[in-house]
N, C-alpha and C positions, 0 to 999 in steps of 0.2 A: 645268609648266603647272598642276599641282594647287595649288601655292603661290600662283601668280599669281591663279588663280580665287578661292582663299580670301581673298586680300588685297583683291580688287576687288568680290567679290560683295556684301558689306554696303554698300559705297559705292553700287553700282548700285541695290540694293533701296531704300535711303533716298531716292535721287534720284527714282526712279519714284514713290515714295509722296508726296514733296513736290510733284512735278509735278501729280499728280492731286488733291492737296488744293487746288490753285489752280483753283477751279471756275468762276470768272468772268473771262473774257478771258485765256486762257492765254498765256504768253509764247512768242515765236517760238523754235523749237528752235535756230536758228542763234545767237541772242542768248545762250541758256543755255549752249551749247557754248563761247562766248567766255568766259563766267564760269567754267566748269569749267577751261578751259585757262589762264585767268588764275591760278586757284588752283594749277595745276601749275607755272606759270612763277615764281611768287613763292617757290617752295621754295628756289631757289638763294640769293637775297638773304637769306632767313630763316636759312639754314644759316650764311652768312657773318656775319650780325649776331649770331646766337647764340654763335658762337665768340668774337667780340670781347667780348660782354657776359659771357662766362664767365670772362674773365681776372680781374676784381676778386674773383670768388668764391673764388679760390685763398687769400685771406686769411681766409675764413670757415670755420666748422666747425659741426657739429651742425645744429640746426633753422634757424639763421641761414643756413647754406649751402643747405639745402633750400628755404627761403623765397625766397632770391635766384634759385636755379635755376628754381623753380616760377613765381614771379610776374613776375620781370624777364626772365630769359633766354628762357623758353618763352612764357609767356602774353602779356607785353607785346609781344614781337617778332611772334609769330604773329598775334595779333588786330589789331595795328596794320597789318600788311601786308594782311590780309584786308579790313579796313575801307577802306584806301586803294584796293584793287582794286575793291571794290563801288562806292565813291563815284565814282571816275574813269570806270568803265565804264557805270554805270547811272543815276546821279543825274539827268542831263539828258536821258535817253532818253525819247522820246515814248511808249514802251511801258510806262514806269513810271507807270501811270495808276490804280492802286489800292493800298491799304495793304499787302495781302498780298504784293504783288510784292516788297516789301523782303525778306520772309522767303525767297522763292524765290531771289532773286539771292544773298543772303548764304549760303544753304545750298549753292548750287552752287559758289561760290567756295571756301567752307570745305572742301567734300568733294573739290574738285580737289586742294587741298593734302593733305588726309587720305589720298587715294588714293596719292600718292607716298610719304608718310610711312609708310603701312601696308605698301606693297611693300618698303620698306627694312627695316622691322622683321621682317616675316614671312620674308623671304629670309635675314636674318641670324640669326634665332632659331627658326625652324621653325613647324610646324603648331600646336603648343600655344599659342604666342604669337598666331598668327593667329586661332584660335578665341576666345581671351580678348579680343583687341582688337576682334573683330567684335561682341562683346557690350558692350564698354565704350568704348574710345577712339574708334572711328569714330562711333557714335551720339553721343558727347559732343561731338565736333567739329560735328556737325549741330545739336545743341542750343545750342552757343555761337553758331552761325550764326543759329538761330531768334531768339535773344535780340538779337543785333546787328540782324537784319533787321526785327524788331518795332519797335525804336526808330527805325531809318532810315525805315521805312514811315510811322510817325507823323510824323516830322520833315518828310517830303516834303509832307504835307497839313495841317500845323498850323504855319504860318509864324511866328506869334508865340511859339512855344515851340521853334523850330527849333534854336537853339544848345544849349539845355539837353538836348533829346532826342538830338542828335548826340553830345553828350558822353557821355550814357548808352549810346549805341550802341557806343562803344568801351570805356568804363569797366566796364560790367556784365559783358560777355563776358570781359574781362581778369580780373576778380575771380573769376568762376565757373571759368574755366580754371585760374587759379593755385591755387585751393583744391582743385580736382580733382587736380592734380599733387602738391600738398603732402600731401594725405591718403595718396596712394599711396607717395610717396617718403620719408615721415617715418620709417618703421621703427618707429613707436610703436604698440603694440597697440590702444590706445583710439582713436587717429586712424584706424587701418586699419579698425576696427569701424564707424566712422562713414561709411566709403566707400559701402557699399550704400545706407543711408538717403539719403545725399547724391545718389547716382545716381537714386534714385526721385524725389527732389525735383526734379532736373533734368528728368526725363521729365514730371512733373506740371506744372511751370512752363512747359515748352515747349509742351505740349499746350494749356494754358490760353491762351497767347499766340496760338497758331495759331487756336484756336476764336474768340477775340475778333476778330481781324482778318478772319477768314473771314466772320463775321456782319456786320461793318461793310461788307465788300465786297458781300455779298448785299443789304444795305439800299441801298447806292448803285446796285446793278444794278436793283433793283426800282423805284427812283425814275426 
């Protein structure tokens, strides 16, 4: 029970935070639970796809192997399935009526997946891993979700830039996610030293995106 609590606590805390950051026209709890469960259910196809994509990596070594595993196996697979879940579940929903909603939906889907992933890591590797991931991997998934949701939220309400923004909604989280993994898995001291500044950048970037869309939602609400 202790390990399960450790695995799920950071997910719950971030979800509550994101829910209350949506100050104007909160999303129905039932709809958000669907997003969370969608994130849980995409775990299986993600695992299968990652195993298939790992096969070509057997011919790589060194940083090329790390790059393939980081950007293609993990980032491309996970962010693609998250994007697909968000788009299919929420894009045409009547509740998607303000830009900030994109962030809420994407984070709930992202953390549904992160919850399952975190449970597997914590139960396999113990409390130390759980504490470390609570401070790094789980928030990172949320921050990738914020980036995805930011561009989805803009795309929903800027029709003339929709295709470009939807491309960014999947491409930018993929790059951020891949780089996150690459820095950790590289085994190179210089790259590892860059990890903390990179994590700080992710937090600042995510906070800026939330503040921007929150202000836009407030302006729409005032009108």
